C-alpha positions as CSV (number, residue, x, y, z in Angstrom):
1,M,0.0,0.0,0.0
2,P,1.3,3.5,-0.7
3,R,2.5,5.6,2.1
4,S,0.7,8.4,0.3
5,I,-1.2,9.1,-2.8
6,S,0.7,11.8,-4.7
7,R,-1.2,15.0,-5.5
8,T,1.5,16.1,-7.8
9,E,0.4,18.0,-10.9
10,R,-3.3,17.9,-10.1
11,P,-5.9,19.7,-12.2
12,Q,-7.9,22.7,-11.0
13,Q,-9.7,23.6,-7.8
14,R,-12.0,20.6,-7.8
15,R,-9.8,17.6,-8.4
16,T,-10.1,16.4,-11.9
17,Q,-7.9,14.0,-13.8
18,P,-5.5,15.2,-16.5
19,Q,-6.8,15.9,-19.9
20,P,-6.6,13.1,-22.5
21,P,-3.0,12.8,-23.8
22,S,-2.1,14.7,-26.8
23,P,0.4,13.4,-29.4
24,D,3.9,13.2,-28.0
25,V,6.3,15.9,-29.1
26,T,9.9,15.1,-29.6
27,G,12.9,17.0,-30.8
28,P,13.5,20.8,-30.4
29,V,10.7,23.1,-29.4
30,I,9.1,24.6,-32.5
31,P,9.1,28.4,-32.3
32,V,5.7,29.9,-31.4
33,P,4.8,33.2,-33.0
34,E,4.0,36.2,-30.8
35,L,0.3,36.4,-30.0
36,D,-1.3,39.7,-30.9
37,A,-3.4,41.0,-28.1
38,S,-5.7,42.7,-30.6
39,G,-6.4,39.4,-32.4
40,P,-9.7,37.4,-32.3
41,Q,-11.3,37.6,-28.9
42,P,-13.5,34.9,-27.2
43,A,-17.1,35.2,-28.0
44,S,-19.1,37.1,-25.3
45,Q,-20.9,34.9,-22.9
46,P,-24.7,35.2,-22.4
47,P,-25.7,36.8,-19.1
48,R,-25.9,34.4,-16.3
49,R,-29.3,33.6,-14.8
50,Q,-29.6,34.8,-11.2
51,R,-29.8,31.9,-8.8
52,T,-33.1,31.7,-7.0
53,P,-33.5,30.5,-3.4
54,H,-35.1,27.3,-4.9
55,S,-32.3,26.6,-7.3
56,R,-30.6,23.2,-6.9
57,Q,-27.0,23.4,-5.6
58,R,-24.7,21.8,-8.2
59,T,-22.2,19.3,-6.8
60,P,-18.7,18.9,-8.3
61,P,-18.4,15.7,-10.5
62,R,-16.5,12.7,-9.1
63,L,-13.1,12.1,-10.5
64,S,-14.5,9.0,-12.2
65,D,-16.9,11.2,-14.2
66,T,-14.1,13.5,-15.6
67,A,-11.9,13.0,-18.6
68,G,-8.5,11.5,-18.1
69,P,-5.9,9.2,-19.7
70,D,-5.9,5.5,-19.4
71,P,-4.2,4.4,-16.1
72,G,-1.8,2.4,-18.1
73,A,-0.8,5.2,-20.5
74,P,3.0,5.9,-20.7
75,L,4.0,8.9,-18.7
76,E,5.5,10.6,-21.7
77,R,2.1,10.7,-23.4
78,V,0.2,11.9,-20.4
79,R,-0.4,15.7,-19.8
80,L,-0.5,16.7,-16.1
81,T,-1.9,20.1,-15.0
82,I,0.4,21.9,-12.6
83,G,-1.3,25.3,-12.4
84,T,-3.7,27.9,-13.9
85,I,-3.0,31.4,-15.2
86,L,-4.4,34.0,-12.8
87,A,-3.4,37.5,-14.0
88,P,-0.6,39.6,-15.5
89,H,2.3,40.6,-13.3
90,G,4.2,43.6,-14.5
91,V,4.5,44.7,-18.1
92,R,6.8,42.1,-19.8
93,G,4.3,39.3,-20.1
94,E,5.0,37.8,-16.8
95,F,1.9,36.2,-15.1
96,K,0.8,34.8,-11.8
97,V,0.0,31.1,-11.6
98,R,-2.2,29.3,-9.1
99,L,-0.2,26.2,-8.4
100,Q,-1.8,22.7,-8.4
101,T,1.1,20.6,-7.5
102,D,2.4,19.3,-4.2
103,D,6.0,19.9,-5.3
104,P,6.3,23.6,-6.3
105,A,10.1,23.6,-6.2
106,H,10.2,21.0,-9.0
107,L,8.2,23.3,-11.2
108,L,11.3,25.6,-11.3
109,T,13.2,22.8,-13.1
110,I,10.7,22.5,-15.9
111,K,11.9,23.8,-19.3
112,R,8.8,23.6,-21.4
113,L,5.0,23.7,-20.7
114,Y,1.8,23.1,-22.7
115,L,-0.5,26.1,-22.7
116,G,-4.1,24.8,-22.5
117,D,-4.8,22.3,-25.2
118,E,-1.9,23.2,-27.4
119,T,0.0,20.2,-28.7
120,T,3.3,22.1,-29.1
121,P,5.2,23.0,-25.9
122,R,6.3,26.5,-25.1
123,T,9.7,27.3,-23.7
124,V,9.7,28.5,-20.1
125,L,11.6,31.8,-20.1
126,E,11.4,32.5,-16.4
127,A,9.8,30.9,-13.3
128,R,9.9,31.7,-9.6
129,L,7.8,31.2,-6.5
130,H,6.1,34.1,-4.9
131,A,3.6,34.3,-2.0
132,G,2.2,30.8,-2.4
133,N,1.9,31.1,-6.2
134,A,4.4,31.1,-9.1
135,L,5.4,33.9,-11.5
136,M,6.2,32.8,-15.0
137,R,7.0,34.0,-18.5
138,L,6.4,31.8,-21.5
139,Q,7.6,31.9,-25.1
140,G,5.2,33.9,-27.3
141,I,3.6,35.9,-24.4
142,S,5.2,39.3,-23.8
143,T,2.4,41.8,-22.9
144,P,-0.2,42.0,-20.1
145,E,-2.9,42.2,-22.7
146,T,-1.9,38.8,-24.1
147,V,-1.8,37.3,-20.6
148,E,-5.4,38.5,-20.1
149,R,-6.5,36.4,-23.0
150,F,-5.2,33.3,-21.2
151,R,-6.6,34.1,-17.8
152,G,-7.9,30.8,-16.4
153,T,-6.0,28.6,-18.9
154,P,-4.3,25.5,-17.4
155,L,-0.6,24.9,-17.7
156,R,0.4,21.3,-18.3
157,I,3.6,19.2,-18.4
158,R,4.5,15.8,-19.8
159,G,4.1,13.1,-17.2
160,S,7.7,12.1,-17.7
161,D,8.7,15.7,-16.7
162,A,7.0,15.3,-13.3
163,R,8.9,14.6,-10.1
164,P,9.6,10.9,-10.0
165,L,7.2,9.2,-7.6
166,A,8.5,7.5,-4.5
167,A,7.8,3.9,-3.9
168,G,4.1,3.4,-3.2
169,E,3.1,6.7,-4.7
170,Y,0.7,7.1,-7.6
171,F,-0.9,9.8,-9.6
172,L,-4.6,10.3,-9.2
173,Y,-5.4,9.2,-12.7
174,Q,-3.8,5.8,-11.9
175,I,-6.1,5.2,-9.0
176,I,-9.6,6.3,-10.1
177,G,-11.5,3.4,-11.5
178,L,-9.6,0.6,-9.8
179,E,-11.6,-2.4,-8.7
180,V,-11.7,-2.9,-4.9
181,F,-11.5,-6.3,-3.3
182,D,-11.2,-7.4,0.4
183,E,-8.6,-9.8,1.6
184,S,-10.9,-12.8,0.9
185,G,-11.2,-11.8,-2.8
186,N,-14.7,-10.4,-2.5
187,R,-15.3,-7.5,-4.9
188,L,-16.6,-4.5,-3.0
189,G,-16.9,-1.9,-5.8
190,R,-14.8,0.6,-7.7
191,V,-12.8,3.7,-6.7
192,T,-14.7,6.8,-7.9
193,D,-13.2,9.7,-6.0
194,L,-10.7,10.8,-3.4
195,M,-11.2,13.0,-0.4
196,E,-8.4,15.1,1.1
197,T,-8.5,15.4,4.9
198,G,-6.1,16.7,7.4
199,A,-4.7,13.3,8.1
200,N,-5.0,10.6,5.4
201,N,-6.5,10.9,2.0
202,V,-9.7,8.9,1.8
203,L,-10.7,6.6,-1.1
204,V,-14.3,6.8,-2.1
205,V,-15.6,3.4,-3.3
206,A,-18.9,3.0,-5.0
207,P,-20.2,-0.4,-3.9
208,D,-21.5,-3.0,-6.4
209,D,-24.9,-3.2,-4.7
210,G,-25.6,0.5,-5.3
211,G,-25.6,1.4,-1.6
212,A,-23.8,4.2,0.2
213,D,-20.2,5.0,-0.6
214,I,-17.5,3.1,1.3
215,L,-14.9,5.5,2.7
216,L,-11.4,4.0,3.2
217,P,-8.5,5.9,4.6
218,S,-5.3,5.6,2.5
219,H,-3.4,3.9,5.3
220,P,-1.3,0.7,5.3
221,D,-3.7,-0.8,7.9
222,V,-6.7,-0.3,5.5
223,V,-5.3,-0.4,2.0
224,I,-3.2,-3.6,1.9
225,A,-2.1,-3.5,-1.8
226,M,-2.6,-1.3,-4.8
227,D,-1.8,-2.5,-8.3
228,P,-2.9,0.0,-11.0
229,A,-1.3,-2.2,-13.7
230,A,-3.7,-5.0,-12.7
231,G,-6.6,-2.5,-12.2
232,R,-7.2,-3.5,-8.6
233,V,-6.7,-2.6,-4.9
234,V,-7.0,-4.9,-1.9
235,V,-8.4,-3.4,1.3
236,R,-9.3,-4.3,4.9
237,P,-12.5,-2.5,5.5
238,L,-12.8,-0.7,8.8
239,T,-14.8,-2.5,11.5
240,Y,-16.7,-0.2,13.9
241,Y,-17.7,-1.1,17.4
242,G,-21.1,-2.9,17.5
243,E,-20.9,-4.2,14.0
């Protein structure tokens, strides 16, 4: 069982899996032309409807309901989100990044990033940590106006550029969807989500009988073995007093 489940290079505020892998890029980085801030702008959005007191509260989707690569996909073909562009910083095209990685220092070693859904990586011109976020400059972006066009755009890296995982660590996309069995070989359900708590992460398992979710702390006493390659995890369900 893993000592921990790595949150490295997670997508967005609500945990989602990385986007489907785009074609691998090899060789030197292809130059990207400067973006003209006066170019085509996104279409205006229709006005939002005001929420009424009786409107239903939307709940975030489970990780199993979001797009992501196959758990067995090679790391070099997987794109992992490490942050989101927040706003311009200064006048040279530098921008603030909301980090979505549990290893910010490793980000400073990355030499190229994918901007949104682009399939060609951009060279990282500058990167530094600042006040819990990161400040970066990317090839092809040199004005605050251009940065504004990309506000909210995710920044991604190749999985092979991520910090190497320690023994027993896994990326989220490798865990979601695993079949769950107890020590006797009985199938309990499937991992559909993960909850972050102050102590251990908690696996959310949807049982086969359609009942209430089974919550299993990611702890060696509970999660006995995890094998993404085989698509399964073996657990020892918690036993509560009186059961």
